[in-house]
VMD Tcl script that builds the backbone (N, CA, C; Angstrom):
set m [mol new atoms 489]
animate dup $m
set s [atomselect $m all]
$s set {name element resname resid chain x y z} {
  {N N MET 1 A -57.688 108.218 -4.455}
  {CA C MET 1 A -56.735 108.105 -5.543}
  {C C MET 1 A -56.294 106.613 -5.688}
  {N N MET 2 A -56.251 105.860 -6.984}
  {CA C MET 2 A -56.040 104.646 -6.855}
  {C C MET 2 A -54.285 104.500 -7.090}
  {N N PRO 3 A -53.651 103.596 -6.153}
  {CA C PRO 3 A -52.106 103.439 -6.743}
  {C C PRO 3 A -51.856 103.260 -8.050}
  {N N SER 4 A -50.974 103.641 -8.859}
  {CA C SER 4 A -50.233 102.841 -9.951}
  {C C SER 4 A -48.834 102.690 -10.243}
  {N N TYR 5 A -48.950 101.293 -10.617}
  {CA C TYR 5 A -47.643 100.658 -10.735}
  {C C TYR 5 A -47.494 100.373 -12.341}
  {N N ARG 6 A -46.344 100.772 -12.760}
  {CA C ARG 6 A -45.643 100.718 -14.095}
  {C C ARG 6 A -45.625 99.330 -14.656}
  {N N LEU 7 A -45.704 98.933 -15.908}
  {CA C LEU 7 A -45.349 97.634 -16.421}
  {C C LEU 7 A -44.477 97.672 -17.691}
  {N N GLU 8 A -43.836 96.831 -17.923}
  {CA C GLU 8 A -42.908 96.698 -19.015}
  {C C GLU 8 A -43.680 96.556 -20.272}
  {N N GLN 9 A -43.413 98.007 -21.257}
  {CA C GLN 9 A -44.247 97.780 -22.389}
  {C C GLN 9 A -43.736 96.421 -23.376}
  {N N ARG 10 A -44.400 95.713 -23.923}
  {CA C ARG 10 A -43.987 94.860 -24.945}
  {C C ARG 10 A -44.574 94.926 -26.378}
  {N N ASP 11 A -44.411 93.982 -27.232}
  {CA C ASP 11 A -44.778 94.343 -28.659}
  {C C ASP 11 A -45.916 92.684 -28.438}
  {N N GLY 12 A -46.253 92.642 -29.435}
  {CA C GLY 12 A -47.309 91.372 -30.151}
  {C C GLY 12 A -46.367 90.067 -29.970}
  {N N SER 13 A -45.167 89.988 -30.520}
  {CA C SER 13 A -44.240 88.948 -30.600}
  {C C SER 13 A -44.106 88.642 -29.406}
  {N N TRP 14 A -44.334 89.324 -28.204}
  {CA C TRP 14 A -43.549 88.962 -26.921}
  {C C TRP 14 A -44.672 87.787 -26.482}
  {N N LEU 15 A -46.082 87.594 -26.966}
  {CA C LEU 15 A -46.951 86.711 -26.461}
  {C C LEU 15 A -46.395 85.425 -26.532}
  {N N ALA 16 A -45.588 85.010 -27.675}
  {CA C ALA 16 A -45.247 83.384 -28.064}
  {C C ALA 16 A -44.437 82.958 -26.636}
  {N N GLY 17 A -43.625 83.834 -26.124}
  {CA C GLY 17 A -42.740 83.541 -24.940}
  {C C GLY 17 A -43.427 84.185 -23.681}
  {N N ALA 18 A -44.698 84.433 -23.558}
  {CA C ALA 18 A -44.951 84.963 -22.492}
  {C C ALA 18 A -45.155 83.864 -21.253}
  {N N PRO 19 A -44.788 84.109 -20.211}
  {CA C PRO 19 A -44.642 83.117 -18.748}
  {C C PRO 19 A -46.314 82.742 -18.748}
  {N N LEU 20 A -47.226 83.309 -19.193}
  {CA C LEU 20 A -48.621 83.015 -18.662}
  {C C LEU 20 A -49.301 83.525 -19.605}
  {N N VAL 21 A -49.793 82.488 -20.457}
  {CA C VAL 21 A -50.599 82.766 -21.782}
  {C C VAL 21 A -52.113 81.945 -21.536}
  {N N VAL 22 A -53.261 82.883 -22.078}
  {CA C VAL 22 A -54.754 82.199 -22.099}
  {C C VAL 22 A -55.288 82.650 -23.353}
  {N N SER 23 A -56.153 81.922 -23.976}
  {CA C SER 23 A -56.713 82.303 -25.388}
  {C C SER 23 A -57.924 81.917 -25.430}
  {N N ASN 24 A -58.761 82.723 -26.218}
  {CA C ASN 24 A -60.307 82.188 -26.382}
  {C C ASN 24 A -60.594 82.411 -27.486}
  {N N GLU 25 A -61.557 81.263 -28.083}
  {CA C GLU 25 A -61.971 81.600 -29.544}
  {C C GLU 25 A -63.154 81.735 -29.342}
  {N N VAL 26 A -64.095 82.607 -30.208}
  {CA C VAL 26 A -65.552 82.277 -30.039}
  {C C VAL 26 A -66.195 82.685 -31.280}
  {N N SER 27 A -67.312 82.026 -31.624}
  {CA C SER 27 A -68.021 82.482 -32.933}
  {C C SER 27 A -69.053 83.702 -32.972}
  {N N VAL 28 A -68.760 84.680 -33.933}
  {CA C VAL 28 A -69.610 85.773 -33.728}
  {C C VAL 28 A -70.562 85.965 -34.761}
  {N N GLN 29 A -72.192 86.018 -34.444}
  {CA C GLN 29 A -73.039 85.996 -35.581}
  {C C GLN 29 A -73.198 87.413 -36.459}
  {N N ALA 30 A -71.824 87.869 -36.897}
  {CA C ALA 30 A -72.004 89.118 -37.493}
  {C C ALA 30 A -70.736 88.839 -38.349}
  {N N PRO 31 A -70.516 89.553 -39.683}
  {CA C PRO 31 A -69.217 89.703 -40.738}
  {C C PRO 31 A -67.951 90.506 -40.005}
  {N N SER 32 A -66.926 89.660 -40.204}
  {CA C SER 32 A -65.849 90.351 -39.778}
  {C C SER 32 A -65.706 91.822 -39.400}
  {N N SER 33 A -65.850 92.308 -40.685}
  {CA C SER 33 A -65.738 93.778 -40.763}
  {C C SER 33 A -66.684 94.600 -39.188}
  {N N HIS 34 A -67.757 93.795 -39.400}
  {CA C HIS 34 A -68.422 94.663 -38.225}
  {C C HIS 34 A -67.896 94.248 -36.613}
  {N N VAL 35 A -67.008 93.261 -36.446}
  {CA C VAL 35 A -66.732 92.803 -35.534}
  {C C VAL 35 A -65.524 93.618 -35.371}
  {N N PHE 36 A -64.529 93.753 -36.061}
  {CA C PHE 36 A -63.654 94.735 -36.406}
  {C C PHE 36 A -63.806 96.273 -36.039}
  {N N ALA 37 A -64.851 96.433 -36.610}
  {CA C ALA 37 A -65.448 98.159 -36.331}
  {C C ALA 37 A -65.548 98.212 -34.838}
  {N N MET 38 A -66.071 97.248 -33.974}
  {CA C MET 38 A -66.352 97.319 -32.521}
  {C C MET 38 A -64.730 97.428 -31.870}
  {N N LEU 39 A -63.924 96.259 -32.213}
  {CA C LEU 39 A -62.709 96.435 -31.634}
  {C C LEU 39 A -61.886 97.741 -31.817}
  {N N ALA 40 A -62.163 98.294 -33.275}
  {CA C ALA 40 A -61.560 99.547 -33.346}
  {C C ALA 40 A -61.947 100.570 -32.923}
  {N N ASP 41 A -63.158 100.729 -32.240}
  {CA C ASP 41 A -63.605 101.500 -31.308}
  {C C ASP 41 A -63.003 101.513 -29.999}
  {N N ILE 42 A -61.674 101.656 -29.819}
  {CA C ILE 42 A -61.145 101.402 -28.482}
  {C C ILE 42 A -61.697 102.207 -27.218}
  {N N GLY 43 A -62.610 103.370 -27.367}
  {CA C GLY 43 A -63.094 103.995 -26.323}
  {C C GLY 43 A -64.320 103.493 -25.866}
  {N N ASN 44 A -64.860 102.555 -26.615}
  {CA C ASN 44 A -66.063 101.932 -26.148}
  {C C ASN 44 A -66.200 100.647 -25.801}
  {N N TRP 45 A -65.191 99.906 -25.493}
  {CA C TRP 45 A -65.178 98.380 -25.175}
  {C C TRP 45 A -65.953 97.970 -23.958}
  {N N ASN 46 A -66.368 99.093 -23.094}
  {CA C ASN 46 A -67.109 98.671 -22.070}
  {C C ASN 46 A -68.490 98.332 -22.842}
  {N N THR 47 A -69.103 98.804 -23.893}
  {CA C THR 47 A -70.404 98.490 -24.473}
  {C C THR 47 A -70.724 97.118 -24.778}
  {N N TRP 48 A -69.628 96.314 -25.005}
  {CA C TRP 48 A -69.547 94.866 -25.336}
  {C C TRP 48 A -68.518 93.996 -24.656}
  {N N CYS 49 A -67.818 94.339 -24.050}
  {CA C CYS 49 A -66.936 93.467 -23.561}
  {C C CYS 49 A -66.993 93.261 -21.828}
  {N N THR 50 A -67.719 92.210 -21.472}
  {CA C THR 50 A -68.085 92.022 -20.303}
  {C C THR 50 A -66.961 91.909 -19.326}
  {N N GLY 51 A -67.016 92.634 -18.220}
  {CA C GLY 51 A -65.879 92.787 -17.252}
  {C C GLY 51 A -65.286 94.164 -17.473}
  {N N VAL 52 A -65.359 94.876 -18.324}
  {CA C VAL 52 A -64.850 96.041 -18.868}
  {C C VAL 52 A -66.023 96.979 -18.392}
  {N N SER 53 A -65.848 97.727 -17.247}
  {CA C SER 53 A -66.685 98.765 -16.949}
  {C C SER 53 A -66.370 100.340 -17.270}
  {N N LYS 54 A -65.368 100.673 -18.041}
  {CA C LYS 54 A -64.911 101.812 -17.853}
  {C C LYS 54 A -63.825 101.942 -19.300}
  {N N ALA 55 A -64.013 102.524 -20.493}
  {CA C ALA 55 A -63.006 102.895 -21.333}
  {C C ALA 55 A -62.780 103.775 -21.797}
  {N N GLU 56 A -61.562 104.771 -22.090}
  {CA C GLU 56 A -61.540 105.993 -22.522}
  {C C GLU 56 A -60.395 106.251 -23.227}
  {N N VAL 57 A -60.422 106.968 -24.185}
  {CA C VAL 57 A -59.214 107.132 -25.208}
  {C C VAL 57 A -58.636 108.207 -24.422}
  {N N VAL 58 A -57.102 108.200 -24.359}
  {CA C VAL 58 A -56.148 109.251 -23.693}
  {C C VAL 58 A -55.560 109.819 -24.943}
  {N N GLY 59 A -55.137 111.118 -25.026}
  {CA C GLY 59 A -54.405 111.541 -26.067}
  {C C GLY 59 A -54.888 111.790 -27.455}
  {N N PRO 60 A -54.134 112.139 -28.405}
  {CA C PRO 60 A -54.630 112.317 -29.670}
  {C C PRO 60 A -55.129 111.382 -30.639}
  {N N LEU 61 A -55.021 110.466 -30.426}
  {CA C LEU 61 A -54.977 109.214 -31.199}
  {C C LEU 61 A -56.105 108.299 -30.825}
  {N N ALA 62 A -57.263 108.256 -31.680}
  {CA C ALA 62 A -58.365 107.125 -30.967}
  {C C ALA 62 A -58.107 105.708 -32.160}
  {N N THR 63 A -57.085 105.301 -32.966}
  {CA C THR 63 A -56.993 104.428 -33.475}
  {C C THR 63 A -55.736 104.090 -33.850}
  {N N GLY 64 A -55.138 103.038 -34.435}
  {CA C GLY 64 A -54.221 102.793 -34.726}
  {C C GLY 64 A -52.870 102.471 -33.839}
  {N N ILE 65 A -51.567 102.229 -34.275}
  {CA C ILE 65 A -50.475 101.896 -33.365}
  {C C ILE 65 A -50.161 103.349 -32.641}
  {N N GLY 66 A -49.929 103.499 -31.564}
  {CA C GLY 66 A -49.677 104.544 -30.252}
  {C C GLY 66 A -50.887 105.206 -29.984}
  {N N ALA 67 A -52.125 104.628 -30.037}
  {CA C ALA 67 A -53.365 104.943 -29.479}
  {C C ALA 67 A -53.383 104.500 -28.363}
  {N N ARG 68 A -54.029 105.267 -27.135}
  {CA C ARG 68 A -53.757 104.943 -25.599}
  {C C ARG 68 A -55.172 105.113 -25.311}
  {N N ARG 69 A -55.249 104.443 -24.217}
  {CA C ARG 69 A -56.710 104.078 -23.241}
  {C C ARG 69 A -56.432 103.868 -21.831}
  {N N LYS 70 A -57.723 104.228 -21.409}
  {CA C LYS 70 A -57.606 103.632 -19.971}
  {C C LYS 70 A -58.805 103.091 -19.751}
  {N N VAL 71 A -58.552 101.977 -19.226}
  {CA C VAL 71 A -59.711 101.028 -18.789}
  {C C VAL 71 A -60.010 100.470 -17.467}
  {N N LYS 72 A -61.011 100.300 -17.177}
  {CA C LYS 72 A -61.243 99.619 -16.122}
  {C C LYS 72 A -61.806 98.411 -16.187}
  {N N ALA 73 A -61.561 96.962 -15.649}
  {CA C ALA 73 A -61.563 95.683 -15.488}
  {C C ALA 73 A -61.622 94.888 -14.550}
  {N N GLY 74 A -62.979 94.248 -14.161}
  {CA C GLY 74 A -62.545 93.354 -12.582}
  {C C GLY 74 A -62.271 94.584 -11.497}
  {N N GLY 75 A -62.396 95.689 -11.469}
  {CA C GLY 75 A -61.908 96.685 -10.462}
  {C C GLY 75 A -60.593 97.035 -10.388}
  {N N ILE 76 A -60.203 96.638 -11.534}
  {CA C ILE 76 A -58.383 97.329 -11.724}
  {C C ILE 76 A -58.526 98.250 -12.777}
  {N N GLN 77 A -57.635 99.139 -12.815}
  {CA C GLN 77 A -57.688 100.022 -13.521}
  {C C GLN 77 A -56.173 99.851 -14.356}
  {N N PHE 78 A -56.255 100.220 -15.688}
  {CA C PHE 78 A -55.040 99.871 -16.667}
  {C C PHE 78 A -55.085 101.111 -17.632}
  {N N GLU 79 A -53.724 101.461 -17.966}
  {CA C GLU 79 A -53.564 102.516 -19.164}
  {C C GLU 79 A -52.767 101.402 -19.975}
  {N N GLU 80 A -53.442 101.523 -21.385}
  {CA C GLU 80 A -52.788 100.613 -22.329}
  {C C GLU 80 A -52.219 101.406 -23.581}
  {N N VAL 81 A -51.449 100.967 -24.489}
  {CA C VAL 81 A -51.030 101.822 -25.707}
  {C C VAL 81 A -51.222 100.390 -26.439}
  {N N PHE 82 A -51.598 100.568 -27.990}
  {CA C PHE 82 A -52.112 99.602 -28.926}
  {C C PHE 82 A -50.266 99.703 -29.513}
  {N N VAL 83 A -50.090 98.482 -29.635}
  {CA C VAL 83 A -48.457 98.372 -30.349}
  {C C VAL 83 A -48.750 97.558 -31.664}
  {N N ALA 84 A -49.779 97.296 -32.185}
  {CA C ALA 84 A -50.156 96.394 -33.725}
  {C C ALA 84 A -51.534 96.803 -33.892}
  {N N TRP 85 A -51.663 97.040 -35.195}
  {CA C TRP 85 A -52.993 97.337 -35.878}
  {C C TRP 85 A -52.988 96.966 -37.273}
  {N N GLU 86 A -53.558 96.213 -37.369}
  {CA C GLU 86 A -54.119 95.464 -38.829}
  {C C GLU 86 A -55.184 96.017 -39.019}
  {N N ASP 87 A -55.893 96.824 -39.954}
  {CA C ASP 87 A -57.041 97.178 -40.165}
  {C C ASP 87 A -58.044 95.917 -40.621}
  {N N GLY 88 A -59.017 95.896 -39.881}
  {CA C GLY 88 A -59.778 94.837 -40.176}
  {C C GLY 88 A -59.503 93.283 -39.901}
  {N N VAL 89 A -58.358 93.261 -38.982}
  {CA C VAL 89 A -57.991 91.782 -38.925}
  {C C VAL 89 A -57.571 91.647 -37.276}
  {N N ARG 90 A -56.955 92.746 -36.685}
  {CA C ARG 90 A -56.217 92.555 -35.453}
  {C C ARG 90 A -56.030 93.823 -34.832}
  {N N VAL 91 A -55.913 93.954 -33.349}
  {CA C VAL 91 A -55.507 94.966 -32.680}
  {C C VAL 91 A -54.651 94.050 -31.170}
  {N N THR 92 A -53.692 94.742 -30.933}
  {CA C THR 92 A -52.793 94.355 -29.838}
  {C C THR 92 A -52.075 95.467 -29.042}
  {N N PHE 93 A -52.579 95.476 -27.821}
  {CA C PHE 93 A -52.126 96.428 -26.695}
  {C C PHE 93 A -51.229 96.193 -25.728}
  {N N SER 94 A -50.421 96.583 -25.197}
  {CA C SER 94 A -49.526 96.306 -24.233}
  {C C SER 94 A -50.111 97.332 -22.752}
  {N N GLY 95 A -50.038 96.822 -21.556}
  {CA C GLY 95 A -50.188 97.613 -20.401}
  {C C GLY 95 A -48.844 98.312 -20.336}
  {N N LEU 96 A -49.226 99.806 -19.578}
  {CA C LEU 96 A -48.500 100.624 -19.425}
  {C C LEU 96 A -48.327 101.000 -17.617}
  {N N THR 97 A -49.423 101.039 -17.360}
  {CA C THR 97 A -49.799 100.907 -15.556}
  {C C THR 97 A -50.924 99.947 -15.385}
  {N N THR 98 A -50.960 99.874 -14.257}
  {CA C THR 98 A -52.011 99.382 -13.611}
  {C C THR 98 A -52.280 99.616 -12.178}
  {N N SER 99 A -53.601 99.363 -11.655}
  {CA C SER 99 A -53.683 99.639 -10.169}
  {C C SER 99 A -53.399 98.642 -9.211}
  {N N ALA 100 A -52.943 97.664 -9.701}
  {CA C ALA 100 A -52.830 96.117 -8.911}
  {C C ALA 100 A -51.193 95.666 -8.971}
  {N N PRO 101 A -50.688 95.613 -7.765}
  {CA C PRO 101 A -49.399 95.443 -7.744}
  {C C PRO 101 A -49.228 94.019 -8.424}
  {N N GLY 102 A -48.094 93.393 -8.557}
  {CA C GLY 102 A -47.657 92.082 -8.887}
  {C C GLY 102 A -47.635 91.802 -10.432}
  {N N PHE 103 A -47.768 92.602 -11.291}
  {CA C PHE 103 A -47.974 92.522 -12.587}
  {C C PHE 103 A -46.653 93.029 -13.037}
  {N N ARG 104 A -45.907 92.639 -13.838}
  {CA C ARG 104 A -44.398 92.805 -14.676}
  {C C ARG 104 A -44.831 93.095 -16.042}
  {N N SER 105 A -45.802 92.628 -16.655}
  {CA C SER 105 A -46.126 92.753 -18.404}
  {C C SER 105 A -47.516 92.312 -18.670}
  {N N LEU 106 A -48.462 92.771 -19.569}
  {CA C LEU 106 A -49.572 92.300 -19.855}
  {C C LEU 106 A -49.577 92.889 -21.393}
  {N N VAL 107 A -49.751 91.572 -22.310}
  {CA C VAL 107 A -50.449 91.952 -23.756}
  {C C VAL 107 A -51.335 91.236 -24.111}
  {N N GLU 108 A -52.307 92.009 -24.969}
  {CA C GLU 108 A -53.423 91.209 -25.026}
  {C C GLU 108 A -53.663 91.645 -26.766}
  {N N ASP 109 A -53.901 90.511 -27.387}
  {CA C ASP 109 A -54.150 90.451 -29.128}
  {C C ASP 109 A -55.728 90.160 -29.210}
  {N N TRP 110 A -56.254 90.978 -30.061}
  {CA C TRP 110 A -57.876 90.575 -30.371}
  {C C TRP 110 A -57.563 90.494 -31.708}
  {N N SER 111 A -58.173 89.153 -32.549}
  {CA C SER 111 A -57.827 89.359 -34.038}
  {C C SER 111 A -59.370 88.587 -34.594}
  {N N VAL 112 A -59.904 88.800 -35.446}
  {CA C VAL 112 A -60.868 88.621 -36.407}
  {C C VAL 112 A -60.775 87.950 -37.833}
  {N N ALA 113 A -61.596 86.986 -37.950}
  {CA C ALA 113 A -61.509 86.225 -39.317}
  {C C ALA 113 A -62.904 85.878 -39.806}
  {N N PRO 114 A -63.145 86.160 -41.119}
  {CA C PRO 114 A -64.394 85.279 -41.555}
  {C C PRO 114 A -64.329 83.816 -40.957}
  {N N ASP 115 A -65.540 83.363 -40.676}
  {CA C ASP 115 A -65.843 81.984 -40.237}
  {C C ASP 115 A -65.596 81.079 -42.015}
  {N N PRO 116 A -64.930 80.236 -41.671}
  {CA C PRO 116 A -64.120 79.390 -43.014}
  {C C PRO 116 A -65.413 78.926 -43.716}
  {N N ILE 117 A -66.589 78.446 -42.861}
  {CA C ILE 117 A -67.593 77.690 -43.337}
  {C C ILE 117 A -68.903 78.614 -43.606}
  {N N GLU 118 A -69.049 79.638 -42.907}
  {CA C GLU 118 A -70.077 80.741 -43.237}
  {C C GLU 118 A -69.426 81.925 -43.166}
  {N N PRO 119 A -68.616 82.587 -44.082}
  {CA C PRO 119 A -68.612 83.820 -44.206}
  {C C PRO 119 A -69.228 85.026 -43.573}
  {N N SER 120 A -70.755 84.939 -43.392}
  {CA C SER 120 A -71.607 86.084 -42.692}
  {C C SER 120 A -71.313 86.034 -41.236}
  {N N LYS 121 A -70.759 84.769 -40.679}
  {CA C LYS 121 A -69.939 84.983 -39.289}
  {C C LYS 121 A -68.659 85.060 -39.547}
  {N N SER 122 A -68.167 85.277 -38.106}
  {CA C SER 122 A -66.746 85.706 -37.566}
  {C C SER 122 A -66.139 84.632 -36.728}
  {N N VAL 123 A -64.913 84.461 -36.671}
  {CA C VAL 123 A -64.303 83.856 -35.518}
  {C C VAL 123 A -63.413 84.837 -34.648}
  {N N LEU 124 A -63.853 85.129 -33.745}
  {CA C LEU 124 A -62.865 86.126 -32.709}
  {C C LEU 124 A -61.993 85.314 -31.859}
  {N N THR 125 A -60.870 85.914 -31.780}
  {CA C THR 125 A -59.927 85.276 -31.041}
  {C C THR 125 A -59.242 86.161 -29.999}
  {N N GLN 126 A -59.005 85.877 -29.027}
  {CA C GLN 126 A -58.187 86.811 -27.659}
  {C C GLN 126 A -57.353 86.001 -27.042}
  {N N THR 127 A -56.081 86.610 -27.281}
  {CA C THR 127 A -54.945 86.046 -26.552}
  {C C THR 127 A -54.344 86.872 -25.435}
  {N N MET 128 A -54.136 86.825 -24.394}
  {CA C MET 128 A -53.415 87.593 -23.212}
  {C C MET 128 A -52.553 86.853 -22.800}
  {N N GLY 129 A -51.287 87.636 -22.598}
  {CA C GLY 129 A -49.882 87.226 -22.084}
  {C C GLY 129 A -49.460 87.840 -20.894}
  {N N VAL 130 A -48.980 87.438 -19.906}
  {CA C VAL 130 A -48.835 87.973 -18.608}
  {C C VAL 130 A -47.452 87.647 -18.006}
  {N N ALA 131 A -46.721 88.463 -17.574}
  {CA C ALA 131 A -45.705 88.196 -16.467}
  {C C ALA 131 A -45.845 88.720 -15.212}
  {N N LEU 132 A -45.751 87.943 -14.121}
  {CA C LEU 132 A -45.990 88.432 -12.830}
  {C C LEU 132 A -44.852 88.509 -12.150}
  {N N SER 133 A -44.893 89.220 -11.121}
  {CA C SER 133 A -43.744 89.657 -10.442}
  {C C SER 133 A -44.193 89.632 -8.728}
  {N N GLY 134 A -43.465 89.403 -7.823}
  {CA C GLY 134 A -43.375 89.743 -6.397}
  {C C GLY 134 A -44.818 88.957 -5.861}
  {N N ILE 135 A -45.447 89.460 -5.301}
  {CA C ILE 135 A -46.532 88.507 -4.746}
  {C C ILE 135 A -47.611 87.671 -5.383}
  {N N LEU 136 A -47.597 88.132 -6.628}
  {CA C LEU 136 A -48.498 87.228 -7.830}
  {C C LEU 136 A -48.067 86.097 -7.960}
  {N N ARG 137 A -46.745 86.146 -8.246}
  {CA C ARG 137 A -45.968 84.946 -8.921}
  {C C ARG 137 A -46.096 83.548 -8.432}
  {N N PRO 138 A -46.324 83.229 -7.066}
  {CA C PRO 138 A -46.581 82.127 -6.482}
  {C C PRO 138 A -48.132 81.547 -6.725}
  {N N LEU 139 A -49.009 82.484 -7.270}
  {CA C LEU 139 A -50.433 82.301 -7.566}
  {C C LEU 139 A -50.618 82.144 -8.816}
  {N N SER 140 A -49.503 81.827 -9.879}
  {CA C SER 140 A -49.743 81.855 -11.380}
  {C C SER 140 A -50.846 80.937 -11.454}
  {N N GLY 141 A -51.292 79.569 -10.832}
  {CA C GLY 141 A -51.803 78.778 -11.460}
  {C C GLY 141 A -53.499 79.457 -11.299}
  {N N VAL 142 A -53.704 79.741 -10.156}
  {CA C VAL 142 A -55.041 80.491 -9.884}
  {C C VAL 142 A -55.343 81.694 -10.876}
  {N N LEU 143 A -54.188 82.481 -10.917}
  {CA C LEU 143 A -54.464 83.541 -11.981}
  {C C LEU 143 A -54.648 83.246 -13.242}
  {N N ARG 144 A -54.436 82.193 -13.774}
  {CA C ARG 144 A -54.442 81.526 -14.731}
  {C C ARG 144 A -55.950 81.096 -15.233}
  {N N TRP 145 A -56.242 80.307 -14.327}
  {CA C TRP 145 A -57.561 79.899 -13.938}
  {C C TRP 145 A -58.849 81.117 -14.214}
  {N N TYR 146 A -58.597 82.116 -13.294}
  {CA C TYR 146 A -59.170 83.504 -13.072}
  {C C TYR 146 A -59.238 84.180 -14.425}
  {N N LEU 147 A -57.956 84.274 -15.189}
  {CA C LEU 147 A -57.634 84.896 -16.429}
  {C C LEU 147 A -58.508 84.418 -17.658}
  {N N GLN 148 A -58.672 83.018 -17.398}
  {CA C GLN 148 A -59.049 82.404 -18.465}
  {C C GLN 148 A -60.634 82.485 -18.605}
  {N N ARG 149 A -61.070 82.468 -17.219}
  {CA C ARG 149 A -62.668 82.747 -17.050}
  {C C ARG 149 A -63.125 84.254 -17.340}
  {N N ALA 150 A -62.425 84.973 -17.117}
  {CA C ALA 150 A -62.704 86.472 -17.032}
  {C C ALA 150 A -62.586 86.646 -18.551}
  {N N THR 151 A -61.576 86.372 -19.314}
  {CA C THR 151 A -61.052 87.085 -20.836}
  {C C THR 151 A -62.152 86.111 -21.533}
  {N N ARG 152 A -62.483 84.958 -21.117}
  {CA C ARG 152 A -63.323 84.217 -21.969}
  {C C ARG 152 A -64.689 84.768 -22.164}
  {N N ARG 153 A -65.215 85.235 -20.661}
  {CA C ARG 153 A -66.410 86.063 -20.584}
  {C C ARG 153 A -66.367 87.415 -21.663}
  {N N GLY 154 A -65.401 88.041 -21.227}
  {CA C GLY 154 A -64.832 89.437 -22.290}
  {C C GLY 154 A -65.532 89.150 -23.694}
  {N N ALA 155 A -64.660 87.806 -24.030}
  {CA C ALA 155 A -64.987 87.695 -25.637}
  {C C ALA 155 A -66.172 87.212 -25.936}
  {N N LEU 156 A -66.978 86.515 -25.140}
  {CA C LEU 156 A -68.568 86.208 -25.190}
  {C C LEU 156 A -69.104 87.358 -25.076}
  {N N GLY 157 A -69.045 88.497 -24.751}
  {CA C GLY 157 A -69.419 89.852 -24.973}
  {C C GLY 157 A -70.095 90.269 -26.182}
  {N N MET 158 A -68.736 89.970 -26.798}
  {CA C MET 158 A -68.892 90.211 -28.505}
  {C C MET 158 A -69.847 89.379 -29.247}
  {N N THR 159 A -69.869 87.947 -28.831}
  {CA C THR 159 A -70.973 87.325 -29.267}
  {C C THR 159 A -72.599 87.641 -28.753}
  {N N ASN 160 A -72.517 87.989 -27.425}
  {CA C ASN 160 A -73.711 88.499 -27.208}
  {C C ASN 160 A -74.536 89.799 -27.969}
  {N N HIS 161 A -73.375 90.315 -28.047}
  {CA C HIS 161 A -73.662 92.057 -28.607}
  {C C HIS 161 A -74.044 91.838 -29.962}
  {N N PHE 162 A -73.691 90.688 -30.714}
  {CA C PHE 162 A -74.264 90.411 -32.069}
  {C C PHE 162 A -75.218 89.813 -32.168}
  {N N ALA 163 A -75.876 89.076 -30.921}
  {CA C ALA 163 A -76.973 88.144 -30.894}
  {C C ALA 163 A -78.111 88.407 -31.077}
}
mol reanalyze $m
mol bondsrecalc $m
mol representation Tube
mol addrep $m
């Protein structure tokens, strides 16, 4: 059994002042409605999000604010709750627990919009904010580099899914 460390739940507005933020923007060869449908299927992110090996809905809600899921990404397990949901536009979730020590808070926002030049394509933007504690705080520079690479690969998974 993996250990579980509680995280402080945050809302999407916390991202603006999060101590460590990484963001990625990728072009997707699909209309934004198709991309959002993939984001909204919260129990199946492992089918497209590179690095996510498991995703399962926990509880009665499968979509919307309050929906919860457990994911395994990069060998670390997380339980997350969706704290913002704009149909067709955005999903935002906050970590509740993690199997790795050293995290205080984690919030991710994924938004999609039609490409302004070619509306048959989409622009997918992923932003992650993290607050560290204890053993990881001195490693924030290295962790930023790692998270930037890992989250970019995750976002590119959507591009590859529709290629």
